[in-house]
Each structure stands twice: as C-alpha cells, then as structure tokens.
C-alpha positions in Angstrom: -26.6 -15.8 31.1 -24.7 -18.7 29.4 -23.1 -17.6 26.2 -21.0 -19.1 23.4 -18.5 -17.5 21.0 -17.5 -19.4 17.9 -14.1 -18.2 16.5 -13.5 -19.2 12.9 -11.7 -17.8 9.8 -8.6 -18.1 7.7 -5.5 -19.6 9.1 -3.0 -16.9 9.9 -5.7 -14.2 10.5 -5.4 -14.1 14.3 -7.6 -16.9 15.8 -5.0 -17.7 18.4 -4.8 -14.1 19.5 -8.6 -13.9 19.7 -8.9 -17.1 21.6 -6.2 -16.1 24.1 -8.0 -12.8 24.7 -11.2 -14.6 25.4 -9.5 -17.0 27.8 -8.0 -14.0 29.6 -11.5 -12.6 29.8 -12.8 -15.6 31.7 -14.1 -17.8 28.8 -13.7 -21.5 28.9 -11.8 -22.0 25.5 -11.2 -25.0 23.3 -9.4 -25.1 19.9 -10.1 -27.3 17.0 -13.1 -29.2 18.5 -14.5 -31.9 16.1 -17.8 -30.7 14.9 -19.6 -34.0 16.0 -18.8 -33.0 19.6 -19.8 -29.4 19.4 -23.5 -29.7 20.5 -22.6 -32.2 23.2 -19.8 -30.0 24.6 -22.0 -26.9 24.7 -24.8 -28.8 26.4 -22.4 -30.2 29.0 -20.9 -26.8 29.8 -24.4 -25.1 29.9 -25.4 -27.5 32.6 -22.3 -26.7 34.6 -23.1 -23.8 37.0 -19.5 -22.9 37.3 -19.2 -22.1 33.5 -21.0 -19.1 32.1 -19.0 -18.3 28.9 -17.5 -20.7 26.3 -15.3 -20.0 23.3 -14.7 -22.6 20.6 -12.4 -22.2 17.6 -13.6 -23.9 14.5 -11.6 -23.8 11.2 -10.7 -25.9 8.2 -8.6 -28.2 10.3 -11.7 -29.3 12.2 -12.6 -32.9 11.5 -16.2 -33.4 10.3 -18.4 -31.7 7.7 -18.0 -27.9 7.9 -21.2 -27.7 5.8 -23.1 -29.0 8.9 -22.0 -26.1 11.1 -24.7 -23.5 10.0 -27.4 -26.1 10.9 -25.8 -26.7 14.3 -25.6 -23.0 15.0 -29.3 -22.6 14.1 -30.2 -25.5 16.5 -28.2 -24.0 19.3 -29.9 -20.6 18.9 -33.3 -22.2 18.7 -32.6 -23.8 22.0 -31.9 -20.4 23.5 -28.1 -20.4 23.4 -26.6 -16.9 23.3 -24.3 -17.3 20.3 -21.8 -15.1 18.6 -19.8 -16.1 15.5 -16.6 -14.2 14.6 -14.9 -14.8 11.3 -11.3 -13.5 11.0 -10.0 -12.8 7.6 -6.9 -11.2 5.9 -5.9 -10.5 2.3 -3.7 -13.1 0.7 -0.6 -11.0 0.5 -0.8 -10.4 4.3 -1.2 -14.1 5.0 1.7 -15.0 2.7 3.9 -12.5 4.6 2.8 -13.9 8.0 3.6 -17.4 7.0 6.9 -16.3 5.6 7.8 -14.6 8.9 6.6 -17.5 11.1 8.0 -20.2 8.7 5.0 -22.3 9.6 3.4 -24.8 7.2 -0.2 -24.2 6.1 -2.5 -26.7 7.9 -4.1 -27.7 4.6 -1.0 -28.5 2.7 -1.5 -32.3 2.9 -5.1 -31.9 1.9 -4.4 -29.7 -1.0 -1.7 -32.2 -2.2 -4.2 -35.1 -2.5 -4.9 -34.0 -6.1 -1.3 -34.6 -7.0 1.8 -32.2 -7.0 3.1 -29.9 -4.4 0.5 -27.1 -3.7 1.8 -23.5 -3.2 0.9 -21.5 -0.1 -1.5 -19.4 -2.2 -3.2 -22.7 -3.4 -3.7 -23.7 0.2 -5.2 -20.3 1.1 -7.5 -20.4 -1.8 -8.7 -23.9 -0.8 -9.3 -22.7 2.8 -11.3 -19.8 1.6 -13.5 -22.1 -0.5 -14.1 -24.5 2.4 -15.0 -21.7 4.9 -17.1 -19.6 2.6 -20.4 -21.0 4.0 -19.4 -20.0 7.5 -18.4 -16.5 6.5 -22.0 -15.8 5.6 -23.2 -16.5 9.1 -20.5 -14.5 11.0 -19.3 -11.1 11.9 -16.2 -10.7 9.7 -13.1 -8.9 11.0 -10.4 -8.1 8.5 -7.1 -8.3 10.3 -4.9 -7.4 7.3 -3.4 -4.2 8.8 -4.5 -4.7 12.4 -2.1 -5.0 15.3 -2.7 -7.8 17.9 -3.8 -5.2 20.3 -6.4 -3.9 18.0 -7.7 -7.4 17.3 -8.1 -8.1 21.0 -9.9 -4.9 21.5 -12.3 -5.5 18.5 -13.1 -9.0 19.6 -13.6 -7.9 23.2 -16.0 -5.1 22.2 -18.0 -7.5 19.9 -18.5 -10.3 22.5 -19.4 -7.8 25.2 -22.1 -6.2 23.1 -25.6 -7.0 24.1 -27.5 -9.4 21.9 -29.6 -7.5 19.3 -31.1 -8.2 15.9 -28.2 -6.4 14.2 -24.7 -5.3 15.4 -23.8 -2.0 13.6 -20.2 -1.3 13.1 -18.6 1.9 11.7 -15.1 1.5 10.6 -12.6 4.0 9.1 -9.9 2.8 6.7 -7.2 4.0 4.2 -7.8 3.4 0.6 -4.0 3.2 0.0 -4.1 0.0 1.9 -7.3 -1.4 0.3 -10.9 -1.9 1.3 -11.3 -4.1 4.4 -12.6 -7.6 3.7 -15.1 -7.1 6.5 -17.0 -4.3 4.8 -20.7 -4.7 3.9 -21.2 -1.1 2.8 -18.4 1.1 1.7 -18.5 4.9 1.4 -15.6 7.0 -0.2 -14.7 10.3 1.5 -11.8 11.2 -0.9 -13.9 13.8 -2.7 -14.2 15.9 0.5 -11.8 18.8 1.5 -8.6 17.3 2.9 -7.1 18.7 6.2 -3.8 17.0 5.2 -2.8 20.0 3.2 -2.9 22.2 6.3 0.5 21.7 8.0 -1.0 22.4 11.5 -3.6 19.7 11.0 -1.5 17.1 9.2 -0.2 15.3 12.3 -3.7 15.2 13.9 -6.6 12.9 13.3 -10.3 13.3 12.7 -10.9 12.7 16.4 -9.0 15.9 17.3 -11.0 19.1 17.8 -9.1 21.3 15.3 -9.6 18.8 12.5 -13.2 18.3 13.5 -13.8 22.0 13.4 -12.1 22.4 10.1 -14.1 19.7 8.5 -17.4 20.9 10.1 -16.8 24.3 8.5 -17.2 22.8 5.0 -20.8 22.3 3.9 -19.9 19.4 1.6 -18.7 17.3 4.6 -22.0 17.7 6.4 -24.0 16.9 3.3 -22.0 13.7 2.8 -22.7 12.6 6.4 -26.4 13.4 6.0 -26.5 11.3 2.8 -24.8 8.4 4.3 -26.9 8.5 7.4 -30.1 8.6 5.3 -29.0 5.7 3.3 -28.2 3.5 6.3 -31.5 4.5 8.0 -33.4 3.7 4.9 -31.9 0.3 4.2 -31.0 -1.1 7.6 -34.5 -2.5 8.1 -34.0 -4.5 4.9 -30.7 -6.0 6.2 -32.5 -6.9 9.5 -35.4 -8.6 7.7 -32.8 -10.6 5.8 -31.9 -12.1 9.2 -28.5 -10.5 9.1 -26.9 -10.2 12.6 -24.1 -7.8 11.6 -23.7 -4.8 9.4 -20.2 -3.2 8.9 -20.1 0.2 7.3 -16.6 1.1 6.1 -15.8 4.8 5.6 -12.6 5.4 3.6 -10.3 8.2 2.7 -6.7 8.2 1.3 -4.8 7.8 4.6 -7.5 6.8 7.0 -6.4 9.6 9.3 -8.7 12.7 8.9 -11.9 12.6 6.9 -12.9 9.0 7.3 -12.2 9.1 11.1 -14.3 12.2 11.5 -17.2 10.9 9.5 -17.2 7.6 11.4 -17.3 9.6 14.7 -20.2 11.7 13.4 -22.1 8.7 12.2 -21.6 7.0 15.5 -23.2 9.9 17.2 -26.1 9.9 14.8 -26.8 6.2 15.5 -25.9 6.2 19.3 -29.4 4.9 20.0 -28.8 1.8 18.0 -27.3 -0.8 20.5 -25.0 -2.5 20.1 -22.9 0.0 18.1 -19.2 -0.5 17.5 -16.5 2.0 16.2 -13.2 1.0 14.7 -10.4 3.1 13.3 -8.0 0.9 11.4 -5.2 3.5 11.2 -5.4 4.7 14.8 -2.8 2.4 16.5 0.2 4.6 16.9 1.3 4.6 13.3 1.4 7.7 11.1 -1.3 7.3 8.6 0.2 9.7 6.0 -1.6 11.0 3.0 
C-alpha cells in the first residue's frame, strides 16, 4: 500500500537523521519541498508503480504558507493516502548546544532579522516554535533532547512501521533529573515508589532485569500504582480517540529513569499488548549509566 511520512519539527532536532533512516529503509525522500508542490508530488509518486513509500521533510524553511499544511494533510487522507506525520522537538538548551557544536547558522536568522537588529539564536528558535505550532498539533511528537542518533532512528522506524490505527499508544520512561519529555501527553510520577537504587546489588541493573522486576513486584504500592495508571488510561483513551487524536504518549518518570519508570512502562506495555500499534521507549537505556 502506498504510504507517506511527513517529517517536520524544530531545526536541530534530528530531521536529517530521521530522513536518512527512511531513505535507508527504502523510502523515496525529499527535503524542504515547497508546499505548493506537495499534493502534486504525492499524486505523481502514487501513480508510479515502482514507488510504494515516500518521505517528505517540511519545516520552517519551506516556502509557502505553513498554515495550509493541515488542510493539505486532511485532503490527502480523505483521498485514501496512508499518512504519518512525525514532529521532532528538543528543549532550547539542547538546541543551543547543538548549534554551538556544529557552528551552523539557524535557518531563520535572516527572517528573524527583518524586524530590525541582530536576533539571537534563542530568538530564532522561539520564532520557529511559533511558526510550527499548528503542525505540532497534528503530529506524533518525538522529543530528541537526550536521545542518541541511534535511538532516534529506532523510534522513527518503529513508528512508521506500525500499522495504521485510530490511535498510536506509546509508553515512554524518562528521568526527572533531565526534565519531562516534550513529547509527553500524559505524565505519571513514580518517584514515590520504593527505589531499588539503594540496594547495591540492584543499582547497576535496570527495570527490565529480572532481579529488579522481582524486587519491585514484591512491593504492593508498585502494583497499586500500575493498576491506577492502567485504569486511568483505559477510562480516558476513548475520549482521546473521539477527539480525532492519532497519537497518545504516556510518559512514566522516576529520578534516574533506570529502575522504577522502566519497570512500570514494561508492565503497562503488557497490560495494553492488545492495543496495536503499541510502542515502547526507554530514554535512558542507550548504554549510559542513568544514576540516581
């Protein structure tokens, strides 16, 4: 079946990484396509029997009215186009650091300077967030602030390979010491639960390791918390679906993102295993010690 992935988001958040991954996966990719050509391009590729998957990067550099994109997306879906929209985001401090390391100029610098004066990098980032805000509401948001390129490639691949369904449900663990992910729709705090970190034998392990899982399962409060979160999601998910939402990201946090949040995410994923497509992410599980 012919399918289209639109990659959008804040400059410096990883769109090039995501687009290269899709290209490696067999997608026909195009970057910074003018909006006035989007429908024409998709129609032409849909009629080409040699092309089954297309990925297009759309961002604030794109000529044309960004405000028109939600309407174009709705028209494409009404025509039967299998469409996924991925919005990549990062917190401002991370973006400033990435620009400092790459020494690149922000693509909206000239546009931000039209009002007079020399805009700062944070001014350009704020302008871009404002311009792209309408698109964010129609997309699956991935916060790449503390993600490695390998993690981002995996997350995008898992998302675009998921079967089309009324709502993509994502469970994601994170560390409060690094902040709440920008992609979170619902956030649940596990820091009140017993902490395996204080057991020296469990400290280097994660919530996916059997000794930690057994330790947490032995505490009644942990099971009660999981039951409560699962009931909340079960109760309110139909309302999100009725709101024509396509994606729901449930973020589960603890101090270091290593033990409690990881275990709870794994348990919730088992509870909702019959809800396809279901995605699981662990932000701190990429070879780095999460700490306390």
